MILO-943678 format. One record per residue (C-alpha): residue in one letter; x, y, z. Coordinates in steps of 0.001 Angstrom, whole numbers, plus 500000, padded with zeros to 6 digits. Example, Ala and Ser with C-alpha at 12.3 -4.5 7.8 and 13.67 -1.06 7.14 Angstrom:
<recs>
a512300495500507800 s513670498940507140 
</recs>
This chain:
<recs>
m483143508715495541 t482849504963495872 l485719502496495854 s484601501156492464 q484607504692491017 f488099505263492386 r489315502007490820 t488229503188487354 n490826505967487582 p493769504514489546 s496124507360488594 r493946509817490539 k495173510550494057 s492649509857496813 t492044512557499418 p490129512470502714 a487325514430501007 d486725511385498773 w485828509248501778 p483458511230504022 g482857509590507381 i485921507366507083 p488658508303509561 m491989508819507836 g495287508028509477 n498888507458508582 a500502504233507523 t503992503026506825 l504616500375504193 t507888498462504366 v508863496064501599 s511609493630502518 d513019490313501341 w514387489421504770 a513379485923505909 t513410486950509598 d514399490032511584 t518025488818511601 q518369486589508497 p518384488085504999 g516305486365502332 g519004486809499710 p522529488125499192 l523342491399500984 g523425494393498655 q521153492764496079 e518742495222494478 l515114494264494081 i512684495683491561 y508938495661492123 n506851496714489179 f503505496499490982 i502403496881494591 e498719497265495383 v497415498603498671 q493692498504499241 p491754500153502044 y490570497916504844 l487231499102506142 e485701497369509128 d481925496958509206 
</recs>
């Protein structure tokens, strides 16, 4: 499966078998509105809604 083929069906879950020869690992994605590690970017307790987040693979040559 190529990346362009995967993009034509974004609801399909990717598995390591789809990417032979590409090492798979784990990742953690944190979404935050904090301006710095100690200063919030908005009022405390405010709820945020994200309707779209896209994560694309980064493959080194």
